[in-house]
C-alpha positions as semicolon CSV with decimal commas, in nm:
position;residue;x (nm);y (nm);z (nm)
1;M;-1,173;1,021;1,655
2;V;-1,458;1,177;1,431
3;V;-1,371;1,407;1,156
4;P;-1,612;1,730;1,117
5;L;-1,856;1,700;0,843
6;E;-1,715;2,013;0,637
7;V;-1,368;1,897;0,674
8;L;-1,490;1,612;0,483
9;K;-1,687;1,827;0,221
10;E;-1,367;2,042;0,179
11;A;-1,136;1,764;0,117
12;S;-1,390;1,607;-0,117
13;L;-1,398;1,916;-0,326
14;T;-1,045;1,900;-0,346
15;L;-1,053;1,543;-0,470
16;A;-1,328;1,614;-0,721
17;C;-1,176;1,911;-0,867
18;S;-0,859;1,718;-0,937
19;S;-0,763;1,635;-1,249
20;N;-0,493;1,359;-1,168
21;A;-0,505;1,234;-0,801
22;V;-0,312;0,930;-0,700
23;A;-0,286;0,778;-0,351
24;L;-0,033;0,625;-0,184
25;T;-0,069;0,386;0,072
26;G;0,085;0,192;0,393
27;S;0,022;-0,091;0,605
28;G;-0,273;0,077;0,790
29;I;-0,476;0,026;0,542
30;S;-0,514;-0,273;0,593
31;V;-0,532;-0,338;0,953
32;G;-0,939;-0,367;0,894
33;S;-0,863;-0,673;0,665
34;G;-0,708;-0,825;0,972
35;I;-0,325;-0,733;0,872
36;P;-0,158;-0,578;1,180
37;T;0,061;-0,302;1,094
38;F;0,469;-0,385;1,138
39;R;0,581;-0,114;1,379
40;G;0,450;-0,110;1,704
41;P;0,364;-0,315;2,000
42;D;0,125;-0,528;1,847
43;G;0,311;-0,506;1,493
44;L;0,464;-0,823;1,300
45;W;0,804;-0,698;1,442
46;S;0,676;-0,774;1,776
47;R;0,681;-1,163;1,622
48;V;0,930;-1,199;1,354
49;D;1,218;-1,065;1,384
50;P;1,299;-0,778;1,103
51;D;1,651;-0,864;1,107
52;K;1,621;-1,185;0,944
53;F;1,384;-1,074;0,715
54;T;1,674;-1,042;0,494
55;L;1,765;-1,153;0,162
56;S;2,131;-1,273;0,293
57;Y;1,922;-1,450;0,573
58;F;1,724;-1,603;0,295
59;F;2,039;-1,727;0,101
60;E;2,246;-1,804;0,409
61;K;1,963;-2,045;0,585
62;P;1,613;-2,067;0,343
63;Y;1,488;-2,380;0,563
64;D;1,517;-2,167;0,865
65;W;1,392;-1,867;0,691
66;W;1,096;-1,994;0,561
67;Q;0,993;-2,177;0,921
68;M;1,055;-1,809;1,080
69;I;0,857;-1,684;0,801
70;Q;0,528;-1,916;0,827
71;E;0,351;-1,711;1,132
72;L;0,375;-1,388;0,881
73;I;0,284;-1,505;0,573
74;I;-0,058;-1,775;0,606
75;P;-0,222;-1,554;0,719
76;F;-0,233;-1,337;0,417
77;L;-0,447;-1,640;0,275
78;R;-0,727;-1,559;0,459
79;V;-0,749;-1,208;0,403
80;K;-1,034;-0,990;0,238
81;P;-1,022;-0,613;0,090
82;A;-1,129;-0,392;0,381
83;P;-1,384;-0,057;0,338
84;S;-1,073;0,151;0,238
85;H;-0,977;-0,057;-0,028
86;K;-1,332;-0,088;-0,201
87;A;-1,328;0,280;-0,155
88;L;-1,078;0,347;-0,339
89;A;-1,147;0,087;-0,608
90;R;-1,470;0,310;-0,644
91;L;-1,281;0,613;-0,659
92;E;-1,072;0,490;-0,943
93;Q;-1,410;0,322;-1,117
94;A;-1,498;0,718;-1,108
95;G;-1,224;0,786;-1,300
96;I;-1,088;1,072;-1,044
97;L;-0,833;0,816;-0,906
98;K;-0,563;0,742;-1,165
99;G;-0,328;0,527;-0,972
100;I;-0,239;0,369;-0,661
101;I;0,158;0,355;-0,531
102;T;0,131;0,101;-0,239
103;Q;0,393;-0,039;-0,032
104;N;0,169;-0,307;0,062
105;I;0,280;-0,681;-0,043
106;D;-0,089;-0,809;0,075
107;G;-0,259;-0,755;-0,274
108;L;-0,552;-0,629;-0,168
109;H;-0,612;-0,308;-0,369
110;Q;-0,623;-0,545;-0,651
111;K;-0,838;-0,762;-0,492
112;A;-1,034;-0,450;-0,427
113;G;-1,094;-0,395;-0,802
114;S;-0,839;-0,154;-0,805
115;I;-0,644;-0,137;-1,213
116;N;-0,362;0,105;-1,198
117;V;-0,178;-0,026;-0,890
118;V;0,211;-0,006;-0,846
119;E;0,382;-0,227;-0,577
120;L;0,658;-0,103;-0,452
121;H;0,776;-0,387;-0,240
122;G;0,618;-0,644;-0,444
123;N;0,339;-0,929;-0,369
124;I;0,387;-1,216;-0,106
125;N;0,098;-1,373;-0,321
126;K;0,342;-1,473;-0,573
127;L;0,635;-1,693;-0,537
128;K;0,987;-1,644;-0,758
129;C;1,246;-1,899;-0,830
130;P;1,596;-1,658;-0,772
131;V;1,736;-1,891;-0,998
132;C;1,560;-1,936;-1,338
133;K;1,304;-1,604;-1,227
134;A;1,029;-1,826;-1,290
135;E;0,695;-1,765;-1,101
136;Y;0,419;-1,907;-0,923
137;N;0,094;-1,851;-0,757
138;A;0,157;-1,854;-0,371
139;K;-0,103;-2,026;-0,208
140;P;-0,043;-2,408;-0,296
141;F;0,274;-2,402;-0,212
142;L;0,184;-2,216;0,133
143;L;-0,084;-2,457;0,199
144;K;0,206;-2,711;0,186
145;L;0,469;-2,534;0,403
146;K;0,184;-2,582;0,673
147;K;0,251;-2,952;0,675
148;G;0,648;-2,888;0,687
149;I;0,708;-2,876;0,280
150;I;0,950;-2,594;0,210
151;P;0,813;-2,437;-0,150
152;A;1,091;-2,553;-0,435
153;C;1,085;-2,431;-0,758
154;E;0,904;-2,666;-0,979
155;N;1,193;-2,603;-1,268
156;C;1,540;-2,661;-1,118
157;G;1,411;-2,735;-0,816
158;S;1,582;-2,431;-0,610
159;I;1,411;-2,285;-0,292
160;L;1,122;-2,035;-0,394
161;K;1,109;-1,665;-0,204
162;P;0,799;-1,473;-0,168
163;A;0,789;-1,213;-0,455
164;A;0,781;-0,905;-0,195
165;V;1,113;-0,712;-0,123
166;L;1,315;-0,818;0,134
167;F;1,531;-0,571;0,386
168;D;1,898;-0,570;0,187
169;E;1,744;-0,595;-0,170
170;P;1,644;-0,354;-0,377
171;I;1,313;-0,206;-0,532
172;P;1,231;-0,318;-0,826
173;R;1,317;-0,047;-1,116
174;D;1,017;-0,063;-1,303
175;A;0,797;-0,026;-1,019
176;Y;1,008;0,275;-0,841
177;I;0,994;0,464;-1,182
178;K;0,621;0,421;-1,224
179;A;0,566;0,577;-0,894
180;V;0,805;0,869;-0,929
181;Q;0,605;0,932;-1,254
182;L;0,271;0,894;-1,115
183;S;0,376;1,129;-0,805
184;L;0,523;1,398;-1,008
185;A;0,226;1,436;-1,253
186;A;-0,057;1,430;-0,950
187;D;-0,236;1,760;-0,858
188;V;-0,391;1,536;-0,579
189;M;-0,194;1,270;-0,345
190;L;-0,371;1,105;-0,085
191;V;-0,139;0,945;0,143
192;I;-0,301;0,696;0,365
193;G;-0,226;0,454;0,659
194;T;0,161;0,523;0,608
195;S;0,398;0,631;0,867
196;L;0,626;0,762;0,612
197;A;0,956;0,555;0,804
198;V;1,050;0,409;0,455
199;E;1,219;0,516;0,147
200;P;1,197;0,550;-0,123
201;A;0,798;0,594;-0,013
202;A;0,832;0,827;0,235
203;S;0,973;1,077;-0,052
204;L;0,749;1,021;-0,288
205;P;0,479;1,253;-0,151
206;I;0,737;1,557;-0,123
207;K;0,779;1,495;-0,466
208;A;0,426;1,556;-0,534
209;F;0,436;1,879;-0,341
210;E;0,731;2,032;-0,466
211;R;0,568;1,986;-0,819
212;G;0,199;2,192;-0,700
213;A;0,015;1,844;-0,560
214;K;-0,230;1,888;-0,293
215;L;-0,169;1,615;-0,065
216;I;-0,430;1,490;0,148
217;V;-0,344;1,290;0,465
218;I;-0,566;1,028;0,671
219;N;-0,377;0,860;0,955
220;I;-0,459;0,776;1,301
221;L;-0,132;0,911;1,388
222;E;0,069;1,216;1,319
223;T;0,291;1,173;1,028
224;P;0,622;1,397;0,880
225;I;0,388;1,608;0,587
226;D;0,126;1,709;0,812
227;D;0,243;2,061;0,787
228;L;0,220;2,039;0,407
229;A;-0,067;1,864;0,366
230;Y;-0,400;2,096;0,254
231;H;-0,596;1,871;0,439
232;V;-0,532;1,671;0,741
233;L;-0,818;1,381;0,825
234;R;-0,696;1,180;1,152
235;G;-0,865;0,889;1,206
236;P;-0,923;0,517;1,075
237;S;-0,920;0,523;0,713
238;D;-1,196;0,270;0,690
239;E;-1,413;0,549;0,886
240;I;-1,335;0,829;0,679
241;L;-1,222;0,713;0,327
242;P;-1,569;0,566;0,244
243;K;-1,741;0,901;0,312
244;L;-1,497;1,062;0,183
245;V;-1,563;0,867;-0,183
246;S;-1,926;0,914;-0,114
247;I;-1,912;1,316;-0,095
248;T;-1,652;1,327;-0,394
249;K;-1,897;1,129;-0,586
250;N;-2,209;1,301;-0,531
251;I;-2,000;1,619;-0,580
252;K;-2,220;1,832;-0,908
253;D;-2,116;2,175;-0,891
254;K;-1,770;2,191;-0,943
255;T;-1,819;2,594;-0,903
256;R;-1,596;2,679;-0,630
257;C;-1,337;2,473;-0,870
258;K;-1,170;2,791;-0,964
259;N;-0,982;2,850;-0,687
260;F;-0,816;2,497;-0,718
261;N;-0,473;2,596;-0,803
262;Q;-0,419;2,923;-0,599
């Protein structure tokens, strides 16, 4: 799938003409980092039972839960940002992108250099005590997990859980409020690598659109908002996004921006 250059140029102009662009990202943006998507025949849920990736199962059988989750969590220790993450960081550094809302728990946007990142589903690189609320860097505990040592709080001895949101666990309120604020203030929203199958993230582009934002969808597959999008760029984000950002940053003549709000 190759996006025609003229289509890329039109989308880049829309981005360059924006004054408050934001991005919403899903698991598709991290595929280039070696992290599989959650859904699909090769997704994480084909290897880990999603019905057990719950807060209730964690409290019911914490030792079993940690043994089950090893296959999912330990690979996160080795991942590095993909070209898509780096492209969004450059766009923020250029002053064009004002913030990123991500459904991902991998922390790769921050590793790439992005600053204003809202993590709707938390971050698996941190562990949190469900009792005393102490937080820890996950890496030392996960390395011990490979030896069969279950992560435990150094303060109270309780079994730690990842600071990622599990099924049947509420989204962090502060993160959701900030995500809504960014969406409502956006005049352009990049929607990248997300199937928009999970709420509340799925509704954020709709909120932005209803407030007048132009949507730029970058995805391999069709999404539920393609009909609302100002531009749909079909293909892998690692191929499309670096080109889009490079063209956007090089746009000097913005005379066509007078038509931006039409």
